[in-house]
C-alpha positions as CSV (number, residue, x, y, z in Angstrom):
1,X,-10.4,-0.2,-10.8
2,X,-8.4,1.0,-7.9
3,X,-8.1,-0.6,-4.4
4,X,-10.1,2.2,-2.8
5,X,-11.8,5.5,-3.5
6,X,-9.6,7.1,-0.9
7,X,-7.5,9.9,-2.5
8,X,-4.5,9.3,-0.2
9,X,-1.2,8.4,-1.9
10,X,0.1,6.1,0.9
11,X,-1.4,3.7,3.5
12,X,0.0,2.3,6.7
13,X,1.0,-1.3,6.8
14,X,-2.1,-2.1,8.9
15,X,-4.4,-0.3,6.5
16,X,-2.7,-2.2,3.6
17,X,-3.3,-5.5,5.4
18,X,-7.0,-4.6,5.8
19,X,-7.2,-3.7,2.1
20,X,-5.6,-6.9,1.0
21,X,-7.5,-9.1,3.4
22,X,-4.3,-10.4,5.1
23,X,-3.1,-10.3,8.7
24,X,-1.1,-7.4,10.0
25,X,1.8,-9.8,10.8
26,X,1.8,-11.2,7.3
27,X,1.9,-7.6,5.9
28,X,4.9,-6.7,8.1
29,X,6.6,-10.0,7.0
30,X,6.1,-9.0,3.3
31,X,7.7,-5.6,4.1
32,X,10.6,-7.2,5.9
33,X,11.2,-9.6,2.9
34,X,11.0,-6.7,0.4
35,X,8.0,-8.3,-1.3
36,X,5.7,-5.3,-0.6
37,X,7.0,-2.0,-1.8
38,X,7.2,0.5,1.1
39,X,8.7,3.8,2.1
40,X,10.2,4.5,5.5
41,X,9.4,8.0,6.8
42,X,11.5,8.1,10.0
43,X,10.1,5.3,12.1
44,X,6.9,5.1,10.1
45,X,6.4,2.6,7.3
46,X,3.9,3.4,4.5
47,X,2.9,1.6,1.4
48,X,2.3,3.7,-1.8
49,X,-1.2,3.2,-3.3
50,X,0.5,2.4,-6.7
51,X,2.3,-0.5,-5.1
52,X,-1.0,-2.0,-3.9
53,X,-2.5,-1.5,-7.3
54,X,0.5,-3.1,-8.9
55,X,0.4,-6.1,-6.5
56,X,-3.2,-6.7,-7.4
57,X,-2.7,-6.0,-11.1
58,X,-5.1,-3.1,-11.2
59,X,-4.3,0.1,-13.1
60,X,-3.3,2.9,-10.8
61,X,-5.5,5.9,-10.7
62,X,-4.2,9.2,-11.9
63,X,-4.1,11.9,-9.2
64,X,-4.7,15.5,-10.3
65,X,-2.2,17.9,-8.7
66,X,-3.4,21.5,-8.5
């Protein structure tokens, strides 16, 4: 089971907070402490879907690349 049926590979910190049911502030705190795997793309911070799946202990979905 994956977190969402969305086919995107990354989510914003705010979207991740909504998926996890935590506050936006808490999600940013997790990023700042290094407890939530994230990637910085310039000034933007994104969370890979596999990191959310790993955090929740759910198997990551395979994405077909064509």
